N, C-alpha and C positions, 0 to 999 in steps of 0.2 A: 147699790148703796154709795148713794154720794155724801160723803163730808160724816155732816153732825147727825145724817138721818138711817135710820136700818132698815123701812120697809120698804118705804116710798123714795125713788130716787129723784131727787129737781131742778129742774140745771135751762138756765135763759139765753138771748141770742138776741143781739142787736144792738146799734149803739143809739144815741140819741136822736140824730139830724136822720139816722136808716131811714127803710121805705117802713118800716115794725118796726116791735117787741114782742121777742111769741116766749112763749115757758111752757118746758114739759114736762109733765108732771106723772109719776109710771110706780103702778104698786097699785092705785086705787081700785074698790072689792068694784066689782061687776052687779049693776041694778042702780044704782046715785040715782037720784033726778036731779041735773042741773038748773037752777033758777038763773038766766044771763042777766032777768031783767034785779036782780041782786046780783048778780058780782057786777054790775055795769052803775049801779050807787053806788056798788066799795069805792070803786075809781074815779066817780065825781067826788069826793068825798077825798080823797085823794089830793086830785086837784084843785083844793079850796083853801080857805085858812086865809087870816087875813095875813096881809107880806106876802104873799104871791107873789110870778114875775107873769113878767107877758105873756111868757108861754101857758098861761094856761088857759090862757085870750082864745090863744090860735086852737089847739088843740078837743078834740070831742074826743077820749077816749070812751071809746066803748069794742066789745070782746067777740071776737068769735073762734067760732071753733075750728080746727081744724081735721083735726080726726078726736078715737077713740068715744064718740059720742051717737047711739044709733037712737030714732024718737025719743031726744033727750033724756037719754041713763047713758050713761057708759058701765062700755063692754067690756071693761077686763085692760087695753089693750090703751099704750099709753094716748096721755089723752094731752093734747097739741092744741093753745091757745094765743090769740098773735092779739095786740094792735096796735092799730093805724098812726103812723106818724105823718099828721098830717105838713110841718113844716123839713121833708123830705130832702134837706140840700146838702146832703150833707160832698158834694165833691164838686162843688159850686162853693165853701165855704174858704175867708183867710186862714194862714197857716201861722198861728200864731211859735214865738218867736221870745216870746217874755213869760217863763213859770211866774205864778200865781202860789205867794205860796200859801199854805195850807190846800189846795188841792193836793193833787196825780200828777203833775204835769212836768216839774222835775223828776221825783221820781222814778218817772215812767222812761224815760230820756235815758236812767240810771238799766232801767231794768234794760230795756231792749237796744242800747245804744247806739241811740240815734234822736235827733231833737223833732222827731216825729211828734211836737204833743197834741195837734190833731188825732191823730191817730185815736191817743190816750184819754183826751178826753173825753171821745165820742163815747166811750164803754164805760169811764169810770162816771159818767153822769148821774144822777141820780135821777134820768129818766130810765132809768132800765126798771125803777119800783115799777112801775106801772107793772110786769112783767109777775112780779112777785104775791104784789094785792087782786091779782087776778086769779093766780092758784090759790092763795089764801083768802080767798074769798069761796072757791070752791070747799076748800079742806073744811070748814068755820060749818059749810053745812052737812060735811061724814062727820063733825063732833056732834050736831046735831042731835042725831036717831041719839047720841049715847046720853044726850040732853045736857052736855058741857057749850057752853057761850060765853066768848073770848070781847073785849072791851079795850082797847085802848083811847085815852084822854089827854092833855092833856096837865101837868103837874107845874112850870113855873115856864113865863119865859122870860129870861134872863135875872133879875130880882122879887118880880110878878109872880105871887106865887098860890094854888091853886093850898086852903088852910086844909092846914090833918084830919081834919076828919072829917075832909070829903071824899069821899068813903072809904078807899086804899082801904087797909086791910082789913076794917070793918065789914066785905063783900063776908055773906054767908047766910044761909038757912034763917029768915027768919028777919031783915033786912029787909032793903028794896030792893027786886030787883033790882037786875042786869039791862036788860030792856028799859026799864026808866028814866037807868041813865043815862041808857044808848038816844034814844028823842032827850033827854037835856043836850047835852055832847053837842049834838047833830044843831042844834039851837044854839048856837056862840056863837061868835065865830073862830076862838082862838079852841073850840073845840074840848074844851074845858068842863066842871058839872059844876061852875057856880056864876052866877052873873058877875054879882062884885068882883071876885079875883077876872073874870075877863073883858069887863074895861077893865084893871088892871094891866091888865097883861096887853092889851088894845097902843093905851099909851102906850108901853114899850115901845113896841114896834111900830108906831107914829112917828118918835121919840131918836131910832134906831134907823129912821129915809130921811128922815128932817138933816139929820148925820149924815151920809152919804155910807152910810156903815150895817151895819147887823148885826140881829141876834142871833141866841139859840138856847136849850131848856133840857128840864124832864118833861118827857114818857112815861106814863103809866100802862100796864096790860093787865087785865082781873080778867080771873079765869075762870068760872064760878059753874058747879054738878060736874068736876071733873073725878075721873074716873081714880077712883085708889091701886095706888102700888103700879102706875104705871111706870118709869125707866125700871133704874138698875144700879147695888151696889158696886158690880162684878169687879168691874174693869171702867181705867176711868175715862171711856171715851163716851161708856154704857149710861156715866150718872147724869139724868136729866138736867138736872140746873145747868149740867154742861154744857149741854146739847140747845135748851133751854139763850145759858150768855154768849153762844157763838153764833146762834141765828141774830141776835141782839146786833151786837157787835160790827156784822157784817152791814149793816145796817150805812150805809154816808153817811158819815158827821157826826157818828153816835162813839165818844171816846168810855165812857159808862155803864157796867152794869151791877145792877144788886138786885137780891133778892129778899123781901120781905125785906126787914126793918137790916139787911143790908148795914152799909160799914158802921150805924150808928147801933149793931150788939157791940163792935168792938171796946165801947166807952162805960159797957154795961156789968152792971155783975149778970152770973149763969140762973142764976136767979125772977131778972128782972127779963129772960131773954127766950126761955126756952115754957114752951109753953104748954096746960095742962089735961090734961086727956081723962073727958068724966066720961060717963057709963050708958045714957042719953046716945040715942041713935038718932043717926038723918042723913043726908046728906047724897050724894049718889048709889038711890036705890036703897035707902036704910042701913048704906051697911058703913055708914060713918061716925066714926066717938066723936061726940062732938070737942070741943073746946073753943074756951075762954076767951084762948086767943090770939093772934094767928100768924106772931113774929115771924119765926118760919118762911112764908109766906108760900102758905099749903108746900113748902117741898123739903124731904127728910132724907141724910143720909143718897141724893141722887134720884131717889123716888119719891111721887106724889102723895099724898100721905089726905085726901079727902079731904080737904081744907082747902078752898080760895086761895087759885094762884094771885101768887100780883109780884109783878119784874118791873124793874126802872131799867131806862139808860137814860142814859145826860148826852144831849146833842150843843155840838159848839155850836158860832154860828158860823153863818155859811161862807165859804173865803173868797168868792166872788167882791171885788169892794168897790163902788168909785170911785172912791176916796183912795187910786190903787198905794197899797205898801209897796219899798223900797224890793227891788229882784234883778234880774242883770239879761242885757238881751245874747239869748244863746248864736244870731250872729258873728257877733266882735266882740263876747268876751264882757261886752263895755257893760259899767251900769246903768240901771233906766227902771221904771217905774213897772209897775208887776200891769199884763193884761188882762183888757175885762171882757168878760162872755156877759153874754145876761142873763140875768140871773134875781133872785129873789130875793128879801129884804129877811122874814121868817121864814124856816122852810119850816117846824116846831108841829105843827096841827098836819102834815103831811104823813111827819112824822112815826105821829103817833098812830095812824093807819098802819105805813108799814111793819110797827112793830106787833096792830091787831098781827096781821095775815105771817108773818113769822112766827108768832107765838102758836100761831090756830095750826100751819103746818108742819108745827115739828110738835105740836100735841096729837095730831092724826097720825102720825107716824107714829106716836108711843101706844098708841088705842092702836095699832093695826100692830102690831109689832107682838105686844098681849097676849090681845085674844084673837090676834086671828079674820080670816075667815077672806073666801073666792071671792064671793056676795057679800050683799048685801043683806039679806035674807040671811044669810050663816053669821054673820059677824052679830047680828042682835041673838042671836040664836045664844050666840055665844058671851057672848053678856052678860045676860040671864043666871047663865048656869054660873059665872064668872063671880056674878054679884050676893048670886044667890049663894054658891062658898061662903063668900067674904061676911054674910049674915052672919055664917055658924061661929065667927069668929068669936068667943068670952061672951061666956054666956046661954052660948046658941048652940051649942056642941060644937066641937073642934074638926076645925074644916082634914082630911089626910093629909099625910102627908104624899108625894108623888117622889 
């Protein structure tokens, strides 16, 4: 078990300018076919989006499987994934002495009680997220076996915002399938879902570039076809919304997370916030009671309720500025301008892809935790039994209490 995961273990290794970044994912069932082309396509998306820096023109991210797969399928042992760095000049790079406000430079000095900023920034760099995206893309393939699809997209860049009706909490049965929204997202510069919003976001990125500044924004992740009853209300660390929030907050530069209407619920009456429950069935395996709204974002009391998951994460502007803020030179203690490392103007688009991967990772873990199974076949058989019993709730006969 690692951090917010219960059935899977996930760790990464590697530095921004080291030889490679590695992901180790353990706990996947045997027999899962791995679509490497799909993983590579997701890695390319992580490198895209308006406002990205020169590093993305250097790298050509592709995943290499180092272990855990035989003849294209998982075998139940740890899955080891690697993404090579073309720029692997870690030993030859200069030693920074002027910490950048907003980055981990100074905090790392306090943590290790030294002034080796380079060693800190090499690991704190968002380059590590390519390992997360590779692992998340594999987990998305596992979720696909349960009919679950996850989509991350950009909701806002600086003051340019995707309109509230595109599509957010309106995801659900009878709505536009996520696959169609995915195609729309992939056709925009900022990975959003509306051409007008995309143009407005692009203007904010271009304005920041002209000013030698940076911009952040808000990403949203939606998951449709989610199996109901994942997560738990028994202990605080078992609550799925807490696990998802931790996963999103772990992404570099993310400073806030919302589920459903999030902070908006605090300014509304309960009758305006909670989602009525209807008798009509639908959703995963026909086991889900339909609801006219989804302000809860698919989570109640730390468990999935069968509605689509909707989560948002706020990303601060990149902390490396071409017009640097005031800092100090640690070699002398004298006031100085912050140092500069090659960086992006805007990485909100990449953040959407990383957020999609982290949500897929946590959902895959929760699915395996609740349903179980050492092989894909066993998982699918158990899932059908679970959904059949869920359909018996309310009007279809009482599910037995165990």
